[in-house]
GUDO-595732 format. One record per residue: chain; residue in one letter; y, x, z negated of N, C-alpha, C in turn; residue number from 1. Coordinates in Angstrom, 2 decimals, decimal comma, padded with zeros to 5 digits. Last residue first. Example, Ala and Ser with C-alpha at 12.3 -4.5 7.8 and 13.67 -1.06 7.14 Angstrom:
! residues 2
  mol  type       nY       nX       nZ      caY      caX      caZ       cY       cX       cZ  seq
    A     s  -002,25   012,85  -007,08  -001,06   013,67  -007,14   000,03   012,90  -007,87    2
    A     a  -005,69   013,19  -007,80  -004,50   012,30  -007,80  -003,30   013,20  -007,80    1
! end
This chain:
! residues 153
  mol  type       nY       nX       nZ      caY      caX      caZ       cY       cX       cZ  seq
    A     g  -002,32  -014,56  -002,93  -002,06  -015,63  -003,92  -001,35  -016,76  -003,39  153
    A     g  -002,76  -012,27  -001,50  -003,76  -013,31  -001,40  -003,54  -014,46  -002,35  152
    A     k  -000,87  -010,41  -001,29  -001,90  -010,15  -002,30  -002,98  -011,23  -002,30  151
    A     m   000,79  -011,60   000,54   000,10  -010,35   000,94  -001,05  -010,05  -000,03  150
    A     m   001,82  -013,66  -000,97   000,92  -014,00   000,13   000,14  -012,77   000,60  149
    A     r   003,48  -012,24  -002,72   002,36  -013,01  -003,26   001,35  -013,34  -002,17  148
    A     q   005,31  -011,20  -000,88   004,46  -010,28  -001,64   003,26  -011,02  -002,24  147
    A     a   006,50  -013,57   000,04   005,80  -012,71   000,98   004,87  -011,75   000,25  146
    A     t   007,75  -014,45  -002,25   006,64  -015,23  -001,72   005,83  -014,40  -000,74  145
    A     e   009,69  -012,45  -002,44   008,73  -012,66  -003,53   007,52  -013,43  -003,04  144
    A     p   011,27  -012,64  -000,07   010,41  -011,46  -000,30   009,37  -011,67  -001,40  143
    A     d   011,76  -015,04   002,28   011,71  -014,92   000,83   010,77  -013,78   000,47  142
    A     v   013,24  -013,53   005,22   012,32  -014,44   004,54   012,38  -014,19   003,05  141
    A     v   015,25  -013,16   008,05   015,12  -012,92   006,62   014,19  -013,98   006,05  140
    A     m   014,74  -011,63   011,22   014,82  -012,83   010,39   014,58  -012,45   008,95  139
    A     g   016,83  -009,50   013,30   015,61  -009,85   012,58   015,84  -011,08   011,73  138
    A     a   017,98  -007,39   015,87   018,11  -008,67   015,17   016,77  -008,98   014,51  137
    A     n   018,99  -005,08   017,47   018,31  -005,02   016,17   018,54  -006,30   015,39  136
    A     r   020,48  -005,45   019,76   019,10  -005,02   019,91   018,30  -005,05   018,61  135
    A     f   022,86  -007,55   021,28   022,38  -006,96   020,03   020,88  -006,67   020,15  134
    A     g   023,74  -008,89   023,54   023,41  -007,47   023,65   022,93  -006,81   022,38  133
    A     a   024,08  -011,55   023,75   025,30  -010,78   023,49   025,03  -009,29   023,54  132
    A     g   021,43  -012,36   023,99   022,30  -012,48   025,16   023,59  -011,70   025,00  131
    A     q   020,64  -011,97   021,34   020,04  -011,16   022,40   020,90  -011,19   023,66  130
    A     l   022,20  -013,94   020,11   022,37  -012,54   019,74   021,81  -011,61   020,82  129
    A     l   021,11  -016,21   021,34   022,53  -015,90   021,53   022,81  -014,43   021,20  128
    A     s   018,54  -016,11   020,30   018,74  -015,98   021,75   020,18  -015,62   022,08  127
    A     l   019,10  -016,60   017,59   018,49  -015,33   018,00   018,68  -015,07   019,50  126
    A     v   020,11  -019,22   017,86   020,97  -018,16   017,32   020,42  -016,79   017,73  125
    A     a   017,85  -020,52   018,85   019,08  -020,52   019,65   020,03  -019,42   019,18  124
    A     i   016,13  -020,22   016,70   015,82  -019,51   017,94   017,04  -019,46   018,85  123
    A     v   017,38  -021,99   014,95   017,31  -020,56   014,59   017,02  -019,73   015,84  122
    A     k   017,00  -024,37   016,37   018,36  -023,94   016,04   018,39  -022,44   015,71  121
    A     g   014,23  -024,69   016,53   014,99  -024,44   017,75   016,40  -023,94   017,48  120
    A     y   013,48  -025,39   013,97   013,12  -024,07   014,47   013,95  -023,70   015,69  119
    A     a   015,76  -027,12   011,91   014,91  -027,14   013,11   014,72  -025,72   013,63  118
    A     v   015,60  -026,39   008,39   016,35  -026,51   009,64   015,37  -026,47   010,82  117
    A     a   014,17  -025,85   006,13   014,22  -027,25   006,56   014,95  -027,43   007,89  116
    A     e   014,49  -023,21   005,55   013,17  -023,62   006,04   013,15  -025,07   006,51  115
    A     d   017,44  -021,74   006,85   016,83  -022,60   005,85   015,50  -023,10   006,40  114
    A     g   017,64  -018,43   007,98   017,53  -019,84   008,33   016,86  -020,62   007,22  113
    A     r   019,39  -015,64   008,66   018,82  -016,38   007,53   018,81  -017,84   007,91  112
    A     v   019,20  -012,83   010,55   019,38  -014,27   010,66   018,64  -014,91   009,49  111
    A     y   020,86  -009,76   010,69   019,83  -010,56   010,04   020,18  -012,03   010,18  110
    A     v   021,38  -006,98   012,67   021,81  -008,35   012,44   020,64  -009,11   011,84  109
    A     r   022,49  -003,64   012,93   021,44  -004,55   012,49   022,03  -005,92   012,18  108
    A     k   023,95  -002,23   015,82   024,11  -002,70   014,44   023,04  -003,73   014,12  107
    A     e   023,96  -001,60   018,42   022,81  -001,11   017,64   022,88  -001,57   016,19  106
    A     l   026,34  -002,37   019,47   025,20  -003,25   019,72   023,94  -002,78   019,02  105
    A     n   029,41  -002,29   018,46   028,22  -001,49   018,18   026,99  -002,39   018,32  104
    A     e   031,80  -003,67   018,65   031,08  -003,38   019,90   029,86  -002,48   019,70  103
    A     q   032,26  -004,23   015,95   033,10  -003,27   016,67   032,38  -002,73   017,89  102
    A     a   031,10  -006,24   014,60   030,28  -005,03   014,79   031,05  -003,94   015,51  101
    A     v   033,14  -008,11   014,84   032,80  -007,59   013,52   032,02  -006,29   013,64  100
    A     a   033,07  -008,58   017,61   034,29  -008,07   016,99   033,99  -007,46   015,63   99
    A     l   030,48  -009,58   017,89   030,86  -008,36   018,62   032,12  -007,74   018,02   98
    A     l   030,73  -011,89   016,33   029,83  -010,82   015,90   030,14  -009,51   016,62   97
    A     m   032,59  -013,34   017,88   032,92  -012,98   016,51   032,04  -011,83   016,04   96
    A     p   031,24  -013,72   020,34   032,47  -012,92   020,30   032,84  -012,47   018,88   95
    A     a   028,99  -015,30   019,26   028,81  -013,99   019,89   030,09  -013,16   019,91   94
    A     l   030,31  -017,68   018,19   029,47  -016,78   017,39   029,36  -015,39   018,00   93
    A     a   031,62  -019,55   019,66   032,44  -018,49   019,08   031,61  -017,45   018,33   92
    A     e   029,65  -021,34   020,37   030,38  -020,66   021,44   031,19  -019,48   020,91   91
    A     m   028,83  -022,37   017,90   027,92  -021,49   018,63   028,64  -020,72   019,74   90
    A     e   031,31  -022,21   015,30   030,74  -022,87   016,47   029,88  -021,88   017,25   89
    A     v   030,76  -021,63   011,89   031,22  -021,08   013,16   030,55  -021,87   014,28   88
    A     p   031,90  -022,93   008,70   030,91  -022,76   009,77   031,57  -022,28   011,06   87
    A     e   033,31  -021,19   005,95   033,55  -022,07   007,09   032,50  -021,85   008,16   86
    A     d   032,80  -019,26   004,15   032,52  -020,62   003,73   032,69  -021,62   004,87   85
    A     q   031,24  -016,07   004,73   032,28  -017,06   005,01   031,83  -018,44   004,55   84
    A     t   029,66  -013,88   004,47   029,83  -014,72   003,28   030,93  -015,76   003,48   83
    A     g   028,27  -013,83   007,70   028,55  -013,10   006,46   028,62  -014,04   005,28   82
    A     v   028,77  -016,85   009,31   028,72  -015,40   009,49   029,12  -014,74   008,18   81
    A     f   026,87  -019,84   009,83   027,87  -019,10   009,08   027,68  -017,61   009,34   80
    A     v   026,16  -022,94   011,32   026,02  -021,48   011,40   027,19  -020,82   010,68   79
    A     r   024,32  -025,88   010,49   025,60  -025,20   010,65   025,37  -023,69   010,57   78
    A     g   022,03  -027,27   009,94   022,13  -026,64   011,26   023,46  -025,97   011,51   77
    A     d   021,69  -028,16   007,39   022,28  -029,10   008,34   022,45  -028,52   009,73   76
    A     r   020,75  -025,91   006,06   019,86  -027,07   006,19   020,37  -028,07   007,24   75
    A     d   022,24  -023,10   007,89   021,92  -023,91   006,69   021,06  -025,12   007,05   74
    A     v   021,90  -019,97   009,00   021,79  -021,33   009,50   021,36  -022,19   008,32   73
    A     t   023,79  -017,00   008,96   023,04  -017,99   008,19   023,08  -019,34   008,88   72
    A     v   023,81  -013,64   009,65   024,10  -014,95   010,22   023,20  -015,94   009,51   71
    A     v   025,08  -010,55   008,76   024,20  -011,65   008,33   024,71  -012,94   008,94   70
    A     l   024,91  -007,15   009,60   025,59  -008,42   009,77   024,60  -009,51   009,39   69
    A     p   024,17  -004,60   007,12   023,90  -005,39   008,32   024,84  -006,59   008,42   68
    A     q   025,44  -001,51   006,11   025,43  -002,94   005,81   025,18  -003,73   007,09   67
    A     e   023,50   001,41   005,89   024,45   000,63   006,66   024,32  -000,86   006,32   66
    A     d   021,38   002,51   004,56   022,69   002,57   003,91   023,71   001,69   004,61   65
    A     s   018,43   000,42   004,61   019,24   001,53   005,09   020,59   001,47   004,41   64
    A     s   015,08  -000,46   003,61   016,53  -000,63   003,57   017,22   000,62   004,12   63
    A     p   012,25  -001,57   005,49   012,91  -000,56   004,64   014,42  -000,72   004,72   62
    A     l   011,27  -005,04   005,31   011,74  -003,89   006,07   012,36  -002,86   005,14   61
    A     q   008,41  -006,39   003,70   009,85  -006,22   003,73   010,21  -004,95   004,50   60
    A     a   005,71  -007,89   005,56   006,23  -006,93   004,58   007,74  -006,78   004,76   59
    A     a   004,78  -011,30   005,98   005,33  -010,06   006,51   005,87  -009,19   005,39   58
    A     r   003,99  -013,78   005,29   003,15  -012,69   004,81   003,69  -011,32   005,26   57
    A     t   006,48  -016,16   004,17   005,73  -015,42   005,18   004,87  -014,37   004,52   56
    A     k   008,66  -018,98   003,84   007,68  -018,07   003,27   006,90  -017,40   004,39   55
    A     p   012,22  -019,39   004,43   010,82  -019,69   004,67   009,90  -018,61   004,10   54
    A     l   014,78  -019,96   001,98   014,17  -019,10   003,00   012,71  -019,46   003,19   53
    A     d   017,15  -022,22   001,59   015,78  -022,01   001,15   015,08  -021,23   002,24   52
    A     v   020,51  -021,09   001,08   019,47  -021,63   001,94   018,12  -021,37   001,28   51
    A     a   023,91  -020,97   000,45   022,59  -021,13  -000,17   021,63  -021,76   000,83   50
    A     v   026,06  -018,52   001,64   025,59  -019,88   001,83   024,18  -019,98   001,28   49
    A     g   027,23  -016,37  -000,97   026,99  -016,69   000,43   026,58  -018,15   000,51   48
    A     s   028,14  -013,72  -003,19   027,98  -015,13  -002,84   027,79  -015,29  -001,34   47
    A     a   028,60  -011,28  -004,27   027,28  -011,52  -003,68   027,08  -012,96  -003,26   46
    A     l   031,09  -011,41  -005,41   030,90  -010,54  -004,26   029,58  -010,81  -003,55   45
    A     l   030,74  -013,08  -007,60   031,60  -013,54  -006,51   031,40  -012,70  -005,26   44
    A     p   029,20  -011,59  -009,38   028,60  -012,75  -008,71   029,44  -013,26  -007,54   43
    A     a   031,22  -009,55  -010,03   029,97  -009,23  -009,32   029,32  -010,46  -008,69   42
    A     t   033,39  -010,47  -011,60   033,55  -010,34  -010,15   032,25  -010,10  -009,40   41
    A     i   032,46  -010,55  -014,26   033,03  -011,75  -013,66   033,05  -011,64  -012,14   40
    A     m   031,60  -007,99  -014,74   030,66  -009,10  -014,96   031,17  -010,38  -014,31   39
    A     f   033,94  -006,54  -014,29   032,82  -006,41  -013,35   031,80  -007,53  -013,52   38
    A     v   035,44  -007,41  -016,54   035,94  -007,62  -015,18   034,80  -007,54  -014,18   37
    A     v   033,84  -006,50  -018,67   034,08  -007,94  -018,50   034,55  -008,23  -017,08   36
    A     l   034,00  -003,72  -018,22   032,71  -004,41  -018,22   032,89  -005,91  -017,99   35
    A     l   036,74  -003,25  -018,58   036,14  -003,05  -017,27   034,79  -003,75  -017,16   34
    A     v   036,92  -003,83  -021,34   037,67  -004,63  -020,38   037,08  -004,49  -018,99   33
    A     l   035,26  -001,79  -022,33   034,90  -003,20  -022,54   035,65  -004,11  -021,59   32
    A     m   036,73   000,48  -021,57   035,38   000,27  -021,04   034,94  -001,19  -021,22   31
    A     v   039,07   000,17  -023,13   039,15   000,17  -021,67   037,78  -000,12  -021,06   30
    A     d   037,95   000,40  -025,72   038,67  -000,80  -025,31   038,74  -000,92  -023,79   29
    A     v   036,96   003,02  -025,65   036,02   001,90  -025,81   036,69   000,60  -025,37   28
    A     f   039,41   004,40  -025,48   038,40   004,55  -024,43   037,41   003,38  -024,47   27
    A     p   040,67   003,76  -027,91   041,24   003,30  -026,63   040,25   003,38  -025,48   26
    A     t   038,70   005,00  -029,71   038,96   003,56  -029,72   039,62   003,09  -028,42   25
    A     v   038,35   007,69  -029,98   037,66   007,04  -028,87   037,94   005,54  -028,80   24
    A     n   040,11   010,43  -030,77   040,14   008,99  -031,04   039,55   008,27  -029,84   23
    A     i   038,64   013,40  -031,78   039,13   012,61  -030,66   039,05   011,14  -031,04   22
    A     e   039,74   015,55  -034,42   038,82   014,57  -033,89   039,47   013,81  -032,74   21
    A     a   041,50   017,19  -035,73   040,74   017,78  -034,63   039,76   016,80  -034,00   20
    A     i   044,74   016,81  -036,81   043,43   016,17  -036,77   042,69   016,68  -035,53   19
    A     p   046,56   019,46  -038,41   046,32   018,59  -037,25   044,89   018,04  -037,28   18
    A     a   047,55   019,19  -041,84   046,77   019,91  -040,82   046,52   018,96  -039,64   17
    A     r   050,88   018,59  -042,88   049,50   018,16  -042,75   048,81   018,94  -041,65   16
    A     r   052,95   020,49  -044,98   052,61   020,06  -043,64   051,14   019,66  -043,60   15
    A     k   055,17   019,97  -047,58   053,79   020,22  -047,21   053,56   019,68  -045,80   14
    A     r   058,32   021,60  -047,59   057,53   020,39  -047,53   056,10   020,76  -047,12   13
    A     r   060,47   023,47  -049,74   059,44   023,42  -048,71   058,67   022,10  -048,78   12
    A     g   063,92   022,58  -050,31   062,58   022,99  -050,68   061,60   022,91  -049,53   11
    A     g   066,37   021,55  -049,74   066,18   022,95  -049,45   064,77   023,44  -049,76   10
    A     g   066,71   018,99  -050,54   066,63   019,26  -049,12   066,34   020,70  -048,79    9
    A     a   066,94   019,63  -053,36   067,79   018,68  -052,65   067,83   019,03  -051,18    8
    A     n   065,59   021,07  -055,32   064,89   020,50  -054,15   065,72   019,42  -053,47    7
    A     r   067,85   020,42  -057,95   066,69   021,12  -057,44   066,08   020,33  -056,28    6
    A     l   071,19   020,82  -058,50   070,14   019,89  -058,05   068,98   020,70  -057,47    5
    A     l   073,25   021,58  -061,11   072,40   022,13  -060,06   071,30   021,11  -059,74    4
    A     m   076,48   020,91  -061,93   075,08   020,48  -061,99   074,33   021,08  -060,81    3
    A     v   079,04   022,10  -063,90   078,37   022,23  -062,62   076,91   021,82  -062,80    2
    A     m   081,97   021,31  -065,33   080,58   021,29  -065,47   079,93   021,25  -064,09    1
! end
């Protein structure tokens, strides 16, 4: 007796049509991860020494693409360069700025002084910058207060 088996591996199988849609779920996952990473790191990049800037009526300088050097004098009279957490001694300030500026004396240098610090300390920093040869040194003030004062408020 011979038994015949039907479709025992020899029959045709139905093939599914390829999906023509793009799966965006992995893309959305990656974008959400990047968003969280940037939200966490952005405040860390903009950190510096906290100072209360003095108020003025002066208009804000136009911005340029070049990043300026920033020297900060805090409430206690300590001097910081850039976003460093360690204070710099006055004797080491000029050589450090010259090294950071790569001997470019045309580089813009901003001095941020707390409004409670002695005026002479900020002037000493500006004088040191001038003595080192920097030609573009300026002081940073609170821009919102400056705009209110310009409007007469």
